[in-house]
N, C-alpha and C positions, 0 to 999 in steps of 0.2 A: 505495501501500500504505499504511495505517495503522499507526504505532507506536502500542506500546500507553503510554497515559495511568499516570501513581501515580498514583490518588485521592487526592482534595482535606481528606477527612479521615480517616487514620490510626487501624489500634482503640484505638490507645494515650490516642490525641486522643479520641474517641466513651465512653473510658471516664472521660475529665474530666468530661466533659456528662454519665454516666450517674449519679455522684454527688451530682448536684442532683437535689432532690424538685422544686420552683418552682423560676418560671422569668420574670426583668421581663430589665429591660436595664439595671437596677446588677449581677446574677448573669452576663448578658450577655457584659459587657466583666468580669467579675473572669472569666471563664472565657477571653475573647479573649487576656486577661496571661497564661494562664497553657497553652494553646497555642499565639499567637503569632500567632492571630488576627483581624480588626475585628472590632465586635460588631457590626455588620451583618450578617458571615457566619458567625456562630457563631449569631442568628437564623434566618439563616434555615435554616439548617442543624436546629436545634429544631425548627422550624417542619418539614422538612421527614419529619422522624421522627416526630411526630406528638407529638410534648409539649408542657405543656398551656405558654402564657406568654402573661402577663399584660403587655396594654399598655399602659403606661402615660395617665393626661390629663395634657396640657402644660396650663402655670403659666404666671397672669400674673409680671411682674417682681418685683413684690409676695408672689410667694407664693400665692397665690389660684386657686381653679383656673380655668380660659377657663369661660364659658358661655355659649350660645347664641344666638342669640335663640330662634330658633325654641322655647329650652330656658322661656325667658321667657316667650311667648308659652304655650305647654300649665302654665308657674305660672299661667297673667296666666286663663286659660280653666279652672283646678281653683279660685280661690278663685273667681271669679264660679262656680261651678258649670254652667257651659257646656261645650256641644263645641268642641272645640278646632277642627273646620272652618267652624264660625261665626265664630275667627275668621283665618283665612285670609291675609286682606289684610295685619294685623297683623307680620310677616313683616315690610315694606318699609318699615315706621318703622324711626325711628332706635333704636338701641342701650340710648343715653343717653333719653330719653321712652318705651320700653319700660320701663324700669327701675324712672322714676319715678311712671307706672302703677299696676307693681306695688308702690309701695310705700306710696299711697295707699288702694291696699284693704285696708279691713279685714277 
């Protein structure tokens, strides 16, 4: 016989979540502190409720956004007015070489 379990989020907790319009990591941390849940748990609940959650892109230690090699290859293709598929093998090149190449394109 299975015992009834308590819901993980009470109506009062859901009311706190519904006070917000937009959700990102900072808001999840704030909500988590208010309802005594981890930010990851709050993010999961936000997503399960179908509310809009904005994923923040990671940043480097110096605060600049992390760029992927594919993004650099796409920028090179755009600068050269080429089809990105023609530059497919470039994604295997070192990131520093790709960035140097992109800087040298007028």
